[in-house]
C-alpha positions in Angstrom: -113.9 -106.9 -128.6 -110.4 -107.9 -129.8 -107.8 -109.3 -127.5 -105.1 -106.9 -126.4 -102.1 -106.8 -128.7 -99.1 -108.7 -127.3 -95.7 -107.0 -127.3 -93.5 -108.3 -130.1 -90.5 -108.1 -127.8 -90.2 -110.7 -125.1 -89.2 -109.3 -121.7 -85.7 -110.1 -120.6 -85.6 -112.1 -117.4 -82.3 -112.8 -115.7 -82.4 -115.8 -113.5 -79.4 -117.2 -111.7 -79.0 -120.8 -110.9 -80.0 -120.3 -107.3 -83.2 -118.6 -108.3 -84.2 -121.2 -110.8 -87.2 -123.4 -109.8 -85.9 -126.1 -112.2 -83.1 -128.5 -111.4 -82.3 -128.8 -115.2 -79.4 -126.7 -116.4 -80.4 -124.1 -119.0 -84.0 -123.7 -117.9 -85.5 -120.3 -117.3 -82.5 -118.5 -118.7 -79.9 -119.8 -116.2 -77.5 -120.9 -118.8 -77.9 -117.8 -120.9 -76.5 -115.7 -118.1 -73.4 -117.9 -118.0 -72.6 -118.1 -121.7 -74.4 -115.2 -123.5 -77.0 -115.2 -126.1 -77.6 -118.4 -128.1 -74.6 -120.2 -126.7 -71.9 -117.5 -127.4 -69.1 -116.7 -124.9 -69.7 -113.0 -125.4 -72.8 -110.9 -125.2 -73.0 -109.2 -128.6 -76.5 -107.8 -128.1 -75.4 -104.1 -127.9 -73.4 -104.5 -131.2 -76.4 -106.3 -132.8 -78.7 -103.5 -131.8 -76.4 -100.9 -133.2 -76.2 -102.8 -136.5 -80.0 -102.9 -136.6 -80.2 -99.2 -136.2 -77.5 -98.5 -138.8 -78.0 -101.0 -141.7 -76.1 -100.8 -145.0 -78.2 -99.9 -148.0 -78.2 -103.5 -149.1 -79.2 -104.8 -145.7 -82.1 -102.3 -145.6 -83.3 -103.3 -149.1 -83.1 -107.0 -148.2 -84.9 -106.5 -144.9 -87.7 -104.8 -146.7 -88.2 -108.1 -148.6 -87.8 -110.4 -145.7 -89.5 -108.6 -142.8 -93.0 -109.4 -141.6 -93.1 -112.9 -143.2 -93.3 -111.2 -146.6 -91.3 -113.9 -148.3 -93.3 -117.1 -148.4 -94.5 -116.7 -144.8 -91.0 -117.2 -143.5 -90.1 -115.4 -140.2 -86.7 -113.8 -140.5 -84.8 -112.0 -137.7 -82.0 -109.5 -138.5 -78.6 -109.0 -136.8 -79.1 -112.0 -134.5 -76.3 -113.4 -132.4 -75.5 -117.1 -132.9 -72.6 -118.2 -130.8 -69.9 -115.6 -131.1 -71.2 -114.3 -134.4 -73.8 -111.9 -135.5 -75.6 -113.0 -138.7 -77.4 -110.5 -141.0 -80.6 -112.5 -141.3 -81.8 -115.8 -140.0 -84.9 -117.9 -140.4 -84.8 -120.5 -137.6 -87.7 -122.4 -139.0 -85.8 -123.1 -142.2 -82.4 -123.2 -140.5 -81.3 -120.6 -143.1 -78.9 -117.7 -142.7 -78.7 -114.9 -145.3 -75.6 -112.6 -145.5 -75.3 -109.3 -147.4 -71.6 -108.9 -148.2 -69.6 -106.0 -149.4 -66.1 -106.1 -150.9 -64.5 -106.6 -147.4 -65.8 -110.2 -147.4 -64.1 -111.1 -150.7 -62.3 -114.4 -150.1 -62.3 -113.8 -146.3 -60.7 -116.7 -144.2 -62.7 -115.5 -141.2 -65.9 -115.9 -143.2 -65.0 -119.4 -144.1 -64.4 -120.3 -140.4 -67.6 -118.6 -139.4 -69.6 -120.4 -142.2 -68.1 -123.7 -141.1 -69.2 -123.2 -137.5 -72.7 -122.1 -138.5 -73.1 -125.1 -140.8 -72.0 -127.4 -138.0 -74.9 -125.9 -136.0 -77.3 -127.1 -138.7 -77.7 -123.8 -140.7 -77.4 -123.3 -144.4 -75.6 -120.0 -145.3 -76.4 -118.0 -148.4 -74.2 -115.0 -149.2 -75.1 -112.3 -151.7 -73.0 -109.4 -152.9 -74.5 -106.0 -152.0 -74.7 -104.9 -155.6 -76.7 -108.1 -156.4 -79.2 -107.2 -153.7 -79.5 -103.6 -154.9 -79.7 -104.4 -158.6 -81.8 -107.6 -158.5 -83.8 -107.9 -155.2 -86.4 -110.1 -156.9 -83.8 -112.6 -158.1 -82.2 -112.7 -154.6 -85.6 -113.2 -153.0 -86.3 -116.1 -155.4 -83.0 -117.8 -154.5 -83.7 -117.4 -150.7 -87.2 -118.7 -151.1 -86.0 -121.7 -153.1 -83.3 -122.5 -150.5 -85.8 -122.2 -147.6 -88.6 -124.4 -149.0 -88.1 -128.1 -148.5 -87.5 -130.1 -151.7 -90.2 -132.5 -152.9 -89.5 -135.8 -151.2 -90.9 -138.1 -153.9 -91.6 -136.2 -157.1 -93.6 -138.1 -159.6 -91.7 -139.4 -162.7 -92.1 -137.5 -166.0 -94.7 -138.9 -168.4 -93.5 -142.1 -170.0 -90.7 -142.7 -167.5 -90.6 -144.5 -164.2 -91.2 -148.0 -163.0 
């Protein structure tokens, strides 16, 4: 007999500071109620849910490559709030964010500020044009996988070279 299947969606529990059994700030969701999801000042969850329901064609194509640990066993989430931003795709294990961009993002000053903040949080940000995702999804997947995998720490020298 197999074990019952666990729900993939964690229940949301709202705990105020007075209900918390822990004296540590931030435990049991107490901090989340005060500052929003993942440290943001605003709760963008309703917008993120809407964006998940209505993806662009490029986002849908890229999600079909990334979902369910299909790309190198990496777990990606889509339309996730980080601070006061919603990122298209994030792999927390690799600290990697993937953005599918249309022409509205061409040389955007707002995107530069956003990327700087995300990088300060320890994330690496990859941006792909929508047409690249639609025309060459395998190539985009290869770039994402290469960025997510850690580099070899001490590669052996080529034959005839070295110490």
